[in-house]
N, C-alpha and C positions, 0 to 999 in steps of 0.2 A: 501840386507844385511846379508855378509857372517855370520854361524851360527858357534859357535865353544862350548863345553862345559866349564863350570864353573870351572874347574880345568885348563885348559888352557889359560882361562882367567886370573887367579892367578897368574899364573908363567911367564907370558910374560907382566902382571901390574908391579909384583914383579922384573922382571929383569929390566923391562924399570925405576923403580927409585930406581935403582943399589940395592936394599936391599936383605941382607943376609937369608935365611930359620930363622935363629935365631932374625934376628933384629924386623923380621914381626911377627914372635911369641911373642917377648915379650910387639911389641907394642902392640898386641892383647889378650894376656893372653892366647894363645893357646899354644900346645908344636910346635915345631920341627917336630915333628913324623906327627903328624897329619894334618901338614900343606902339608909333603910330600905325606902323604894320599892322600889327596883331589887332589893336583895337576894332583897327577899320576890317577887317577879318580880308586883309588883304595877302598876308603870307600866314603858315603853318606855324606854331609854335612847338618848342621842345619841350619837353617834359620838363624837363634841367630848366629851361628858362620860366616856365610855370610856373615852377616851384620857388624860384627866387623872387618873381612878381607875387606871388603868394604871399608869402614870408613876410615879403615887405609891407602886404596892403594890412598883415595883420590875421587869414581868412585861412581855413582849413579847410579839405574838400575831400569827398571822397569818391575814390574812383571803381565803378561795379557795383553790383549788390552785396 
């Protein structure tokens, strides 16, 4: 299984769904700037915000074994 960081996953899925930063921000209640920071790996994302992003993108993720 190929590893990718969380920011790459967010960007890939956002683009795949044809969403802009603004659209994803509106769905999640996060700011556009925060989403940009997370995608570029400039800031860490909390589990709470990660959960909101994943749900908005229709992704489920298992953490750990």
